[in-house]
All heavy atoms as an XYZ file, in Angstrom:
978
protein
N      19.871     -4.356    -44.994
C      19.024     -4.977    -43.967
C      18.523     -3.896    -43.020
O      19.279     -3.200    -42.431
C      19.776     -6.056    -43.227
C      19.019     -6.743    -42.159
S      20.101     -8.001    -41.448
C      18.880     -9.040    -40.847
N      17.254     -3.824    -42.821
C      16.661     -2.792    -41.927
C      16.326     -3.410    -40.601
O      16.048     -4.639    -40.504
C      15.416     -2.214    -42.575
O      14.406     -3.166    -42.634
N      16.310     -2.582    -39.577
C      15.931     -3.044    -38.273
C      14.421     -3.101    -38.141
O      13.717     -2.242    -38.610
C      16.453     -2.135    -37.167
C      17.996     -2.095    -37.031
C      18.354     -1.028    -35.941
C      18.517     -3.449    -36.556
N      13.925     -4.193    -37.628
C      12.510     -4.344    -37.449
C      12.194     -4.548    -35.982
O      13.066     -4.561    -35.148
C      12.000     -5.590    -38.219
O      12.586     -6.782    -37.670
C      12.382     -5.547    -39.712
N      10.942     -4.756    -35.673
C      10.549     -4.906    -34.299
C      11.051     -6.265    -33.691
O      10.907     -6.471    -32.538
C       9.003     -4.884    -34.158
O       8.461     -5.937    -34.919
N      11.621     -7.098    -34.531
C      12.147     -8.406    -34.025
C      13.598     -8.259    -33.541
O      14.185     -9.218    -33.022
C      12.064     -9.486    -35.078
O      12.825     -9.079    -36.201
C      10.653     -9.801    -35.461
N      14.199     -7.066    -33.626
C      15.545     -6.885    -33.149
C      15.569     -6.854    -31.656
O      14.504     -6.790    -30.993
C      16.157     -5.591    -33.705
O      15.445     -4.474    -33.191
N      16.738     -6.921    -31.045
C      16.886     -6.971    -29.613
C      16.330     -5.742    -28.982
O      16.501     -4.594    -29.469
C      18.357     -7.103    -29.221
S      19.083     -8.674    -29.743
N      15.645     -5.854    -27.866
C      15.100     -4.721    -27.170
C      16.264     -3.901    -26.552
O      17.321     -4.429    -26.303
C      14.244     -5.279    -26.072
C      14.767     -6.668    -25.831
C      15.333     -7.111    -27.148
N      16.015     -2.589    -26.375
C      17.072     -1.774    -25.758
C      17.369     -2.287    -24.327
O      16.464     -2.829    -23.690
C      16.485     -0.398    -25.745
C      15.047     -0.542    -25.872
C      14.828     -1.839    -26.581
N      18.627     -2.105    -23.846
C      18.896     -2.533    -22.509
C      18.106     -1.828    -21.440
O      17.751     -0.652    -21.611
C      20.437     -2.209    -22.338
C      20.750     -1.296    -23.459
C      19.720     -1.431    -24.526
N      17.688     -2.570    -20.425
C      16.883     -2.001    -19.354
C      17.796     -1.168    -18.448
O      18.958     -1.482    -18.207
C      16.284     -3.107    -18.510
C      15.259     -3.928    -19.250
C      13.929     -3.198    -19.388
O      13.556     -2.470    -18.533
N      13.284     -3.369    -20.548
N      17.258     -0.064    -17.932
C      17.976      0.722    -16.962
C      18.053     -0.035    -15.663
O      17.147     -0.756    -15.317
C      17.312      2.056    -16.680
C      17.446      3.029    -17.824
C      16.859      4.378    -17.462
C      17.067      5.344    -18.573
N      16.513      6.651    -18.252
N      19.159      0.092    -14.975
C      19.323     -0.644    -13.739
C      18.316     -0.171    -12.682
O      18.033      1.003    -12.566
C      20.748     -0.412    -13.141
O      20.887     -0.988    -11.901
N      17.781     -1.069    -11.965
C      16.824     -0.825    -10.880
C      17.535     -0.836     -9.539
O      16.861     -1.055     -8.532
C      15.640     -1.763    -10.960
C      14.882     -1.757    -12.253
C      14.003     -0.537    -12.367
C      13.154     -0.632    -13.649
N      12.607      0.583    -14.030
N      18.836     -0.798     -9.519
C      19.586     -0.845     -8.292
C      20.388      0.482     -8.120
O      20.564      1.194     -9.088
C      20.524     -2.022     -8.277
C      19.819     -3.345     -8.375
C      20.819     -4.541     -8.223
O      21.990     -4.345     -8.394
N      20.300     -5.679     -7.962
N      20.892      0.646     -6.946
C      21.785      1.802     -6.747
C      23.104      1.587     -7.530
O      23.612      0.448     -7.460
C      22.170      1.903     -5.210
C      21.196      2.626     -4.341
C      21.618      2.475     -2.863
C      21.040      4.080     -4.672
N      23.567      2.558     -8.184
C      24.882      2.388     -8.853
C      25.924      2.023     -7.794
O      25.850      2.461     -6.627
C      25.134      3.755     -9.463
C      23.779      4.397     -9.598
C      22.989      3.879     -8.452
N      26.922      1.303     -8.182
C      27.925      0.772     -7.259
C      28.581      1.871     -6.485
O      28.824      1.767     -5.247
C      28.975     -0.046     -7.994
N      28.926      3.030     -7.140
C      29.622      4.087     -6.394
C      28.725      4.705     -5.352
O      29.183      5.087     -4.311
C      30.158      5.129     -7.407
C      29.144      6.086     -7.945
C      28.920      7.305     -7.423
C      28.393      5.742     -9.064
C      27.991      8.211     -7.955
C      27.440      6.572     -9.580
C      27.262      7.800     -9.040
N      27.359      4.769     -5.580
C      26.485      5.364     -4.593
C      26.267      4.331     -3.425
O      26.173      4.711     -2.287
C      25.159      5.693     -5.203
C      25.095      6.916     -6.123
C      23.706      7.144     -6.649
C      25.609      8.152     -5.413
N      26.234      3.075     -3.824
C      26.080      1.998     -2.762
C      27.305      2.046     -1.823
O      27.122      1.939     -0.659
C      25.887      0.643     -3.408
C      25.660     -0.444     -2.396
C      24.533     -0.485     -1.619
C      26.693     -1.426     -2.173
C      24.361     -1.460     -0.648
C      26.471     -2.405     -1.210
C      25.335     -2.446     -0.478
N      28.492      2.122     -2.434
C      29.706      2.216     -1.587
C      29.685      3.431     -0.715
O      30.043      3.367      0.472
C      30.981      2.195     -2.456
C      31.313      0.830     -3.033
C      32.660      0.811     -3.689
N      32.842      1.817     -4.726
C      32.523      1.651     -5.995
N      32.042      0.470     -6.418
N      32.719      2.611     -6.876
N      29.216      4.535     -1.244
C      29.174      5.791     -0.470
C      28.233      5.666      0.682
O      28.529      6.079      1.806
C      28.800      6.910     -1.410
C      28.889      8.285     -0.774
C      28.946      9.298     -1.824
N      28.032     10.375     -1.613
C      27.596     11.207     -2.488
N      27.981     11.085     -3.756
N      26.784     12.185     -2.214
N      27.043      5.094      0.434
C      26.049      5.021      1.493
C      26.430      3.973      2.511
O      26.221      4.183      3.684
C      24.613      4.784      0.884
C      23.537      5.466      1.751
C      24.284      3.368      0.742
C      23.652      6.950      1.802
N      26.980      2.874      2.105
C      27.413      1.870      3.120
C      28.585      2.343      3.959
O      28.639      2.043      5.123
C      27.698      0.488      2.498
O      28.687      0.653      1.455
C      26.454     -0.136      1.890
N      29.473      3.113      3.337
C      30.596      3.695      4.122
C      30.001      4.664      5.167
O      30.455      4.697      6.374
C      31.554      4.414      3.166
N      29.035      5.485      4.795
C      28.386      6.384      5.742
C      27.726      5.646      6.870
O      27.829      6.007      8.061
C      27.348      7.238      5.035
C      26.579      8.196      5.905
C      27.381      9.340      6.401
C      25.330      8.699      5.183
N      27.032      4.534      6.524
C      26.355      3.727      7.538
C      27.394      3.142      8.465
O      27.229      3.203      9.716
C      25.476      2.629      6.875
C      24.256      3.277      6.151
C      25.071      1.590      7.913
C      23.530      2.320      5.286
N      28.467      2.642      7.988
C      29.513      2.048      8.836
C      30.141      3.103      9.736
O      30.348      2.860     10.923
C      30.613      1.400      8.012
C      30.151      0.167      7.283
C      29.621     -0.959      8.215
O      30.264     -1.186      9.267
O      28.616     -1.526      7.888
N      30.374      4.292      9.207
C      31.014      5.346      9.940
C      30.104      5.843     11.048
O      30.574      6.278     12.120
C      31.346      6.476      8.960
C      31.965      7.690      9.557
C      32.209      8.739      8.484
O      32.843      8.446      7.436
O      31.780      9.922      8.663
N      28.794      5.906     10.814
C      27.887      6.484     11.760
C      26.870      5.451     12.273
O      25.744      5.803     12.644
C      27.164      7.631     11.065
C      28.152      8.735     10.617
C      27.540      9.898      9.964
N      26.384     10.417     10.652
C      25.457     11.163     10.096
N      25.582     11.492      8.824
N      24.401     11.611     10.772
N      27.297      4.229     12.419
C      26.384      3.137     12.784
C      25.742      3.371     14.139
O      24.573      3.002     14.331
C      27.186      1.806     12.839
C      26.390      0.513     12.875
C      25.459      0.420     11.645
C      27.317     -0.674     12.874
N      26.428      3.970     15.078
C      25.871      4.193     16.390
C      24.891      5.325     16.439
O      24.174      5.565     17.441
C      27.014      4.432     17.426
N      24.773      6.100     15.373
C      23.880      7.264     15.378
C      22.533      6.866     14.716
O      22.404      5.901     14.027
C      24.497      8.396     14.521
C      25.833      8.884     15.015
C      26.498      9.888     14.106
O      25.717     10.587     13.334
O      27.687      9.952     14.089
N      21.531      7.748     15.008
C      20.228      7.553     14.323
C      20.383      8.120     12.937
O      20.678      9.274     12.777
C      19.153      8.371     15.081
C      18.621      7.614     16.316
O      18.751      6.378     16.355
O      18.154      8.317     17.235
N      20.216      7.293     11.973
C      20.301      7.709     10.579
C      18.914      7.619      9.975
O      18.311      6.544      9.839
C      21.271      6.788      9.797
C      22.749      6.908     10.108
C      23.530      5.758      9.542
C      23.263      8.242      9.658
N      18.389      8.759      9.621
C      17.020      8.757      9.027
C      17.070      8.413      7.576
O      18.096      8.632      6.895
C      16.395     10.171      9.223
O      16.997     11.105      8.381
N      15.984      7.953      7.051
C      15.844      7.615      5.651
C      16.092      8.911      4.803
O      16.774      8.883      3.806
C      14.482      7.006      5.328
C      14.189      6.654      3.893
C      15.175      5.675      3.385
C      12.764      6.177      3.763
N      15.498     10.043      5.287
C      15.670     11.280      4.557
C      17.160     11.677      4.529
O      17.641     12.177      3.484
C      14.863     12.384      5.222
N      17.879     11.525      5.589
C      19.315     11.834      5.616
C      20.116     10.953      4.635
O      20.983     11.455      3.912
C      19.854     11.688      7.036
C      21.199     12.168      7.251
C      21.667     12.032      8.693
O      20.875     11.655      9.537
O      22.826     12.318      8.934
N      19.873      9.684      4.646
C      20.531      8.752      3.739
C      20.266      9.113      2.281
O      21.195      9.141      1.464
C      20.163      7.289      4.036
C      20.607      6.730      5.394
C      19.981      5.367      5.570
C      22.138      6.663      5.487
N      18.952      9.329      2.014
C      18.583      9.686      0.628
C      19.178     10.976      0.140
O      19.692     11.128     -0.960
C      17.030      9.778      0.534
N      19.225     11.956      1.029
C      19.864     13.224      0.714
C      21.320     13.077      0.395
O      21.848     13.778     -0.488
C      19.622     14.211      1.926
O      20.322     15.350      1.674
N      21.975     12.172      1.096
C      23.419     11.936      0.930
C      23.736     11.548     -0.545
O      24.777     11.844     -1.061
C      23.892     10.865      1.851
C      25.384     10.653      1.830
C      26.216     11.779      2.388
O      25.692     12.555      3.196
O      27.353     11.899      1.916
N      22.793     10.849     -1.141
C      23.041     10.412     -2.587
C      22.128     11.161     -3.556
O      22.027     10.788     -4.772
C      22.876      8.888     -2.703
C      24.003      8.150     -1.993
C      21.522      8.429     -2.246
N      21.427     12.180     -3.088
C      20.658     13.014     -3.991
C      19.416     12.406     -4.582
O      19.031     12.695     -5.689
N      18.767     11.575     -3.722
C      17.504     10.927     -4.238
C      16.391     11.250     -3.215
O      16.604     11.567     -2.073
C      17.712      9.427     -4.267
C      18.733      8.873     -5.274
C      19.009      7.405     -5.101
C      18.343      9.209     -6.717
N      15.155     11.036     -3.677
C      14.065     11.217     -2.748
C      14.053      9.988     -1.791
O      14.574      8.907     -2.186
C      12.708     11.216     -3.490
O      12.424      9.940     -4.012
N      13.514     10.163     -0.615
C      13.524      8.979      0.355
C      12.844      7.744     -0.245
O      13.365      6.662     -0.100
C      12.746      9.516      1.525
C      13.046     11.035      1.555
C      13.067     11.367      0.041
N      11.701      7.917     -0.913
C      11.016      6.730     -1.441
C      11.820      6.063     -2.563
O      11.943      4.816     -2.662
C       9.603      7.080     -1.930
O       9.665      7.975     -2.982
N      12.429      6.841     -3.444
C      13.218      6.271     -4.539
C      14.481      5.635     -4.007
O      14.855      4.509     -4.424
C      13.562      7.350     -5.582
C      14.182      6.873     -6.847
N      13.588      5.928     -7.641
C      15.370      7.118     -7.379
C      14.358      5.660     -8.673
N      15.488      6.361     -8.471
N      15.115      6.256     -3.062
C      16.314      5.691     -2.434
C      15.969      4.366     -1.785
O      16.683      3.377     -1.980
C      16.910      6.691     -1.417
C      17.977      6.023     -0.557
C      19.240      5.756     -1.083
C      17.674      5.669      0.760
C      20.201      5.121     -0.298
C      18.657      5.053      1.518
C      19.887      4.786      0.985
N      14.876      4.326     -1.006
C      14.537      3.134     -0.268
C      14.235      1.978     -1.236
O      14.683      0.858     -1.037
C      13.253      3.401      0.591
O      12.919      2.271      1.327
N      13.564      2.309     -2.355
C      13.259      1.300     -3.335
C      14.530      0.730     -3.993
O      14.708     -0.502     -4.143
C      12.339      1.930     -4.405
O      12.119      0.991     -5.465
N      15.459      1.622     -4.391
C      16.662      1.175     -5.002
C      17.556      0.415     -4.013
O      18.193     -0.569     -4.356
C      17.475      2.383     -5.619
C      16.813      3.086     -6.828
C      17.705      4.284     -7.190
C      16.620      2.136     -7.922
N      17.562      0.885     -2.754
C      18.392      0.223     -1.747
C      17.894     -1.193     -1.539
O      18.626     -2.155     -1.445
C      18.362      1.032     -0.473
C      19.423      0.552      0.530
C      20.664      1.148      0.569
C      19.137     -0.427      1.490
C      21.617      0.719      1.505
C      20.042     -0.909      2.396
C      21.307     -0.291      2.421
N      16.593     -1.356     -1.458
C      15.986     -2.651     -1.243
C      16.296     -3.591     -2.408
O      16.601     -4.746     -2.213
C      14.471     -2.552     -1.078
C      13.805     -3.894     -0.757
C      12.280     -3.795     -0.637
N      11.899     -2.972      0.473
C      11.744     -3.445      1.727
N      11.919     -4.696      1.975
N      11.338     -2.661      2.703
N      16.261     -3.080     -3.631
C      16.516     -3.894     -4.828
C      18.035     -4.232     -4.849
O      18.355     -5.282     -5.416
C      16.077     -3.193     -6.079
C      14.554     -3.151     -6.187
C      14.118     -2.315     -7.353
C      12.590     -2.273     -7.386
N      12.097     -1.255     -8.272
N      18.908     -3.426     -4.302
C      20.325     -3.664     -4.272
C      20.687     -4.674     -3.238
O      21.521     -5.569     -3.490
C      21.086     -2.357     -4.069
O      20.725     -1.411     -5.076
C      22.636     -2.579     -4.133
N      20.114     -4.571     -2.057
C      20.539     -5.386     -0.912
C      19.574     -6.485     -0.494
O      19.941     -7.412      0.194
C      20.752     -4.484      0.369
O      19.494     -3.968      0.752
C      21.759     -3.444      0.113
N      18.287     -6.339     -0.952
C      17.280     -7.291     -0.505
C      16.696     -6.880      0.901
O      15.851     -7.565      1.398
N      17.189     -5.786      1.428
C      16.744     -5.270      2.710
C      16.354     -3.802      2.610
O      16.982     -3.063      1.855
C      17.789     -5.412      3.790
C      18.376     -6.827      4.101
C      19.629     -6.731      4.940
C      17.276     -7.627      4.816
N      15.405     -3.384      3.481
C      15.181     -1.949      3.507
C      16.369     -1.295      4.182
O      17.161     -1.970      4.883
C      13.920     -1.704      4.408
O      14.219     -2.014      5.792
N      16.558     -0.013      4.042
C      17.667      0.685      4.713
C      17.684      0.418      6.242
O      18.736      0.169      6.827
C      17.513      2.139      4.363
C      16.779      2.132      3.058
C      15.880      0.940      3.139
N      16.521      0.483      6.869
C      16.427      0.258      8.239
C      16.915     -1.147      8.669
O      17.730     -1.344      9.582
C      15.039      0.487      8.797
C      14.799      0.126     10.204
N      15.290      0.892     11.245
C      14.244     -0.951     10.799
C      15.007      0.277     12.406
N      14.346     -0.828     12.162
N      16.384     -2.141      7.965
C      16.806     -3.526      8.281
C      18.253     -3.755      7.997
O      18.906     -4.498      8.689
C      15.951     -4.519      7.541
C      14.537     -4.641      8.103
N      13.421     -4.282      7.455
C      14.109     -5.046      9.331
C      12.393     -4.413      8.190
N      12.790     -4.913      9.379
N      18.804     -3.117      6.984
C      20.193     -3.210      6.690
C      21.079     -2.679      7.872
O      22.034     -3.302      8.322
C      20.570     -2.520      5.395
C      22.074     -2.568      5.049
C      22.566     -3.607      4.302
C      22.919     -1.552      5.429
C      23.900     -3.666      3.964
C      24.247     -1.622      5.146
C      24.775     -2.671      4.418
O      26.095     -2.748      4.093
N      20.635     -1.516      8.333
C      21.336     -0.879      9.475
C      21.268     -1.769     10.715
O      22.266     -1.945     11.436
C      20.790      0.493      9.773
C      21.232      1.455      8.605
C      21.314      1.044     11.087
C      20.558      2.791      8.596
N      20.076     -2.324     10.998
C      19.937     -3.192     12.142
C      20.857     -4.450     12.000
O      21.553     -4.848     12.939
C      18.466     -3.655     12.342
C      18.344     -4.751     13.374
C      17.629     -2.445     12.787
N      20.893     -5.016     10.807
C      21.721     -6.163     10.544
C      23.198     -5.825     10.775
O      23.949     -6.588     11.359
C      21.523     -6.626      9.084
C      22.204     -7.908      8.763
C      21.518     -9.121      9.389
O      20.330     -9.183      9.578
N      22.343    -10.057      9.857
N      23.664     -4.675     10.296
C      25.074     -4.242     10.480
C      25.334     -4.030     11.953
O      26.400     -4.370     12.427
C      25.376     -2.994      9.657
C      25.405     -3.220      8.165
C      26.482     -4.223      7.757
N      27.770     -3.779      8.283
C      28.588     -4.574      8.984
N      28.330     -5.842      9.190
N      29.738     -4.079      9.497
N      24.350     -3.481     12.700
C      24.556     -3.253     14.133
C      24.708     -4.607     14.851
O      25.567     -4.759     15.758
C      23.399     -2.470     14.725
C      23.422     -1.007     14.362
C      22.244     -0.255     14.850
N      22.428      1.157     14.581
C      21.394      2.012     14.593
N      20.162      1.608     14.886
N      21.626      3.291     14.294
N      23.923     -5.578     14.429
C      23.997     -6.907     15.091
C      25.326     -7.565     14.745
O      25.910     -8.192     15.590
C      22.851     -7.763     14.616
C      21.466     -7.374     15.164
C      20.361     -8.238     14.509
C      21.411     -7.538     16.672
N      25.791     -7.405     13.504
C      27.065     -7.995     13.148
C      28.257     -7.363     13.922
O      29.116     -8.041     14.429
C      27.305     -7.870     11.624
C      26.379     -8.803     10.876
C      26.377     -8.506      9.346
O      27.183     -7.713      8.841
O      25.529     -9.094      8.670
N      28.164     -6.019     14.132
C      29.216     -5.363     14.864
C      29.099     -5.745     16.351
O      30.126     -5.952     16.977
C      29.126     -3.863     14.729
C      30.216     -3.170     15.518
C      30.915     -1.988     15.023
N      30.978     -1.671     13.653
C      30.860     -0.439     13.162
N      30.654      0.567     13.944
N      31.016     -0.248     11.852
N      27.911     -5.839     16.899
C      27.757     -6.296     18.266
C      28.262     -7.719     18.467
O      28.968     -7.953     19.476
C      26.252     -6.260     18.649
N      28.030     -8.586     17.519
C      28.547     -9.961     17.597
C      30.092     -9.945     17.669
O      30.730    -10.624     18.463
C      28.031    -10.803     16.478
C      28.494    -12.250     16.559
C      27.771    -13.143     15.609
O      26.703    -12.814     15.058
N      28.367    -14.278     15.278
N      30.670     -9.105     16.785
C      32.172     -9.030     16.767
C      32.647     -8.480     18.131
O      33.612     -9.052     18.686
C      32.608     -8.072     15.631
C      34.019     -7.737     15.747
N      35.053     -8.608     15.386
C      34.657     -6.596     16.131
C      36.219     -8.065     15.564
N      36.026     -6.851     16.024
N      32.018     -7.491     18.675
C      32.448     -6.934     19.932
C      32.240     -7.947     21.094
O      33.008     -8.039     22.026
C      31.740     -5.636     20.282
C      32.126     -4.466     19.353
C      31.240     -3.240     19.616
C      33.561     -4.067     19.518
N      31.145     -8.744     20.984
C      30.903     -9.758     22.058
C      31.977    -10.780     22.100
O      32.293    -11.320     23.160
C      29.548    -10.379     21.826
C      28.292     -9.558     22.164
C      27.048    -10.157     21.487
C      28.127     -9.448     23.690
N      32.525    -11.094     20.950
C      33.518    -12.197     20.903
C      34.967    -11.661     21.014
O      35.892    -12.464     21.107
C      33.377    -12.982     19.615
O      33.532    -12.129     18.474
C      32.021    -13.701     19.535
N      35.124    -10.329     20.878
C      36.524     -9.837     20.893
C      36.856     -8.806     21.956
O      37.994     -8.383     22.031
C      36.814     -9.215     19.491
O      35.971     -8.089     19.293
N      35.895     -8.463     22.765
C      36.105     -7.492     23.820
C      35.500     -8.008     25.187
O      34.716     -8.949     25.172
C      35.524     -6.103     23.562
O      34.109     -6.166     23.645
C      35.949     -5.591     22.230
N      35.783     -7.271     26.252
C      35.163     -7.564     27.521
C      34.145     -6.508     27.925
O      33.710     -6.428     29.038
C      36.244     -7.654     28.640
C      37.041     -8.917     28.486
O      36.593     -9.942     28.094
N      38.352     -8.779     28.801
N      33.718     -5.716     26.953
C      32.691     -4.730     27.197
C      31.417     -5.408     27.688
O      31.107     -6.480     27.227
C      32.421     -3.881     25.931
C      33.494     -2.943     25.427
C      33.069     -2.412     24.077
C      33.733     -1.869     26.413
N      30.697     -4.722     28.511
C      29.403     -5.309     28.957
C      28.412     -5.293     27.758
O      28.637     -4.513     26.838
C      28.776     -4.489     30.106
O      28.351     -3.242     29.658
N      27.381     -6.093     27.865
C      26.388     -6.166     26.767
C      25.695     -4.837     26.641
O      25.450     -4.354     25.509
C      25.384     -7.335     27.053
C      26.135     -8.645     26.912
C      24.238     -7.267     26.025
C      25.319     -9.836     27.389
N      25.457     -4.141     27.710
C      24.882     -2.817     27.681
C      25.760     -1.819     26.967
O      25.320     -0.931     26.194
N      27.047     -1.855     27.270
C      28.055     -0.953     26.610
C      28.084     -1.222     25.102
O      28.104     -0.356     24.280
C      29.401     -1.120     27.212
C      29.553     -0.548     28.612
C      30.917     -0.888     29.239
O      31.307     -2.044     29.174
O      31.485      0.049     29.817
N      28.088     -2.460     24.753
C      28.093     -2.904     23.351
C      26.850     -2.344     22.663
O      26.881     -1.861     21.568
C      28.255     -4.412     23.178
C      29.673     -4.782     23.619
C      27.982     -4.848     21.754
C      29.938     -6.276     23.709
N      25.696     -2.545     23.313
C      24.410     -2.111     22.729
C      24.492     -0.655     22.367
O      24.127     -0.280     21.225
C      23.261     -2.391     23.714
N      24.880      0.232     23.276
C      24.930      1.605     23.002
C      26.062      1.999     22.004
O      25.890      2.888     21.188
C      25.015      2.493     24.225
O      26.146      2.066     24.997
C      23.796      2.315     25.102
N      27.147      1.228     22.023
C      28.272      1.529     21.113
C      27.853      1.309     19.696
O      28.311      1.982     18.775
C      29.489      0.595     21.517
O      29.908      0.924     22.791
C      30.608      0.742     20.525
N      27.018      0.280     19.435
C      26.635     -0.062     18.033
C      25.346      0.602     17.631
O      24.882      0.407     16.517
C      26.572     -1.518     17.799
C      27.938     -2.187     18.048
C      25.514     -2.261     18.606
N      24.681      1.387     18.520
C      23.501      2.145     18.095
C      22.149      1.649     18.611
O      21.162      2.215     18.174
N      22.102      0.702     19.468
C      20.810      0.298     20.093
C      20.582      1.189     21.278
O      21.493      1.767     21.863
C      20.816     -1.186     20.476
C      20.849     -2.100     19.297
C      21.971     -2.737     18.914
C      19.687     -2.309     18.587
C      21.956     -3.611     17.813
C      19.649     -3.148     17.477
C      20.792     -3.788     17.067
N      19.322      1.348     21.648
C      18.944      2.284     22.759
C      19.543      1.755     24.081
O      19.997      2.511     24.918
C      17.516      2.467     22.882
C      16.888      3.112     21.647
C      15.983      2.433     20.844
C      17.248      4.383     21.264
C      15.399      3.045     19.721
C      16.753      4.974     20.127
C      15.818      4.296     19.399
O      15.276      4.892     18.261
N      19.431      0.462     24.261
C      19.901     -0.139     25.512
C      20.067     -1.640     25.328
O      19.865     -2.131     24.195
C      18.902      0.152     26.666
C      17.489     -0.303     26.391
O      17.304     -1.232     25.610
O      16.567      0.289     26.960
N      20.438     -2.318     26.401
C      20.704     -3.754     26.289
C      19.477     -4.542     25.828
O      19.625     -5.450     24.986
C      21.172     -4.296     27.662
C      21.504     -5.753     27.668
C      22.115     -6.203     29.007
O      22.681     -5.391     29.724
N      21.996     -7.463     29.326
N      18.337     -4.207     26.372
C      17.131     -4.986     26.019
C      16.751     -4.790     24.561
O      16.258     -5.736     23.887
C      15.959     -4.636     26.919
O      15.517     -3.340     26.708
N      17.023     -3.637     23.997
C      16.809     -3.371     22.570
C      17.709     -4.304     21.713
O      17.230     -4.933     20.733
C      17.063     -1.890     22.275
C      16.643     -1.409     20.939
N      17.362     -0.458     20.250
C      15.632     -1.779     20.121
C      16.759     -0.204     19.093
N      15.702     -1.006     19.024
N      18.971     -4.420     22.111
C      19.917     -5.312     21.437
C      19.422     -6.737     21.533
O      19.334     -7.529     20.572
C      21.298     -5.155     21.973
C      22.330     -6.230     21.561
C      22.571     -6.296     20.080
C      23.629     -6.016     22.305
N      19.081     -7.175     22.752
C      18.651     -8.540     23.005
C      17.453     -8.918     22.162
O      17.378     -9.949     21.512
C      18.382     -8.796     24.461
C      17.698    -10.177     24.780
C      19.648     -8.659     25.323
N      16.469     -8.050     22.096
C      15.210     -8.277     21.309
C      15.554     -8.521     19.836
O      15.121     -9.474     19.211
C      14.225     -7.148     21.414
C      13.326     -7.214     22.644
C      12.128     -6.257     22.580
N      12.482     -4.919     22.065
C      12.925     -3.924     22.864
N      13.130     -4.106     24.143
N      13.188     -2.729     22.344
N      16.400     -7.565     19.256
C      16.722     -7.722     17.884
C      17.560     -8.933     17.559
O      17.340     -9.673     16.625
C      17.469     -6.491     17.365
C      16.536     -5.357     17.046
N      15.775     -5.298     15.905
C      16.255     -4.173     17.689
C      15.044     -4.226     15.844
N      15.316     -3.503     16.997
N      18.516     -9.254     18.445
C      19.388    -10.372     18.246
C      18.596    -11.683     18.341
O      18.798    -12.611     17.524
C      20.574    -10.375     19.217
C      21.632    -11.371     18.846
S      23.156    -11.080     19.717
C      23.882     -9.741     18.697
N      17.717    -11.784     19.283
C      16.923    -12.968     19.466
C      16.024    -13.153     18.225
O      15.864    -14.250     17.727
C      16.096    -12.917     20.734
C      15.349    -14.219     20.990
C      14.577    -14.187     22.303
N      15.503    -14.216     23.440
C      15.399    -13.425     24.537
N      14.399    -12.581     24.637
N      16.260    -13.519     25.526
N      15.407    -12.058     17.786
C      14.469    -12.152     16.648
C      15.230    -12.481     15.353
O      14.753    -13.340     14.536
C      13.703    -10.804     16.509
C      12.632    -10.847     15.465
C      11.795     -9.587     15.474
N      12.529     -8.360     15.433
C      13.044     -7.791     14.293
N      12.877     -8.343     13.160
N      13.706     -6.654     14.379
N      16.334    -11.841     15.076
C      16.957    -11.996     13.779
C      18.026    -13.141     13.793
O      18.074    -13.926     12.813
C      17.674    -10.666     13.368
C      16.557     -9.636     13.134
C      18.506    -10.836     12.148
C      17.065     -8.202     12.912
N      18.795    -13.289     14.825
C      19.858    -14.347     14.837
C      19.415    -15.599     15.588
O      20.021    -16.626     15.484
C      21.134    -13.752     15.452
C      21.730    -12.667     14.594
C      23.170    -12.563     14.827
C      23.799    -11.562     13.867
N      24.317    -12.164     12.622
N      18.323    -15.467     16.362
C      17.829    -16.601     17.113
C      18.602    -16.974     18.365
O      18.333    -18.043     18.961
N      19.510    -16.123     18.776
C      20.260    -16.332     20.003
C      20.402    -15.006     20.735
O      20.168    -13.951     20.172
C      21.679    -16.935     19.745
C      21.606    -18.280     19.159
C      22.510    -15.993     18.878
N      20.811    -15.092     21.997
C      21.002    -13.865     22.820
C      22.488    -13.465     22.748
O      23.346    -14.277     22.469
C      20.587    -14.119     24.267
O      21.472    -15.112     24.814
C      19.149    -14.515     24.368
N      22.779    -12.208     23.133
C      24.159    -11.804     23.233
C      24.968    -12.644     24.203
O      26.154    -12.966     23.973
C      24.079    -10.348     23.724
C      22.741     -9.891     23.230
C      21.842    -11.097     23.334
N      24.331    -13.078     25.282
C      25.027    -13.935     26.274
C      25.432    -15.215     25.691
O      26.568    -15.742     25.886
C      24.133    -14.138     27.556
O      23.783    -12.862     28.097
C      24.846    -14.938     28.574
N      24.542    -15.803     24.869
C      24.855    -17.046     24.207
C      26.113    -16.898     23.285
O      27.010    -17.730     23.286
C      23.675    -17.557     23.412
C      23.939    -18.857     22.702
C      23.747    -20.054     23.351
C      24.443    -18.883     21.418
C      24.049    -21.301     22.708
C      24.763    -20.045     20.746
C      24.549    -21.242     21.407
O      24.858    -22.414     20.774
N      26.043    -15.826     22.499
C      27.207    -15.533     21.582
C      28.466    -15.385     22.382
O      29.493    -15.990     22.023
C      26.935    -14.285     20.721
C      25.818    -14.606     19.721
C      28.167    -13.806     20.042
C      25.340    -13.423     18.930
N      28.434    -14.628     23.459
C      29.604    -14.445     24.232
C      30.146    -15.746     24.866
O      31.331    -16.030     24.887
C      29.382    -13.384     25.368
C      30.601    -13.232     26.251
C      30.567    -11.949     27.015
N      31.192    -10.876     26.192
C      31.071     -9.612     26.401
N      30.356     -9.202     27.438
N      31.654     -8.733     25.632
N      29.192    -16.559     25.374
C      29.589    -17.816     26.057
C      30.006    -18.942     25.114
O      30.844    -19.738     25.468
C      28.415    -18.263     26.935
C      28.174    -17.404     28.149
O      29.052    -16.536     28.429
O      27.104    -17.531     28.754
N      29.429    -18.985     23.921
C      29.613    -20.139     23.031
C      30.416    -19.833     21.759
O      30.934    -20.771     21.139
C      28.295    -20.723     22.616
C      27.520    -21.357     23.794
N      26.650    -20.621     24.540
C      27.612    -22.571     24.322
C      26.184    -21.430     25.528
N      26.761    -22.596     25.389
N      30.565    -18.554     21.403
C      31.270    -18.256     20.167
C      32.586    -17.515     20.375
O      33.265    -17.174     19.418
C      30.334    -17.452     19.214
C      29.028    -18.199     18.833
C      28.207    -17.295     17.941
C      29.313    -19.549     18.168
N      32.894    -17.236     21.624
C      34.132    -16.495     21.905
C      35.359    -17.373     21.831
O      35.332    -18.520     22.115
C      34.104    -15.908     23.325
O      33.094    -14.988     23.421
């Protein structure tokens, strides 16, 4: 029996970051969440061009690298709001926002509530 064009197509190459690279990059993001992490720096960490890295990261997470980082900063800020007595301004700079208003803008836009609301109602 010979193989013809009706046989199964070859498997597609993955269009996502390999799991080991994804773990490496997310660990770096977590470790350096408060720092400015450029797309070029993240891509360099895994040996890819910035555009290719961004495309694979988006296909892996559903978010651009920037939006993923903002999301992680908001999640860490929410944790700190409910578990510490740090001021909102201190939390903002601790998790990588420029200042309190920067945190408030992102939290209101993405989570639909303010840091004060989270502290008062979710603590």
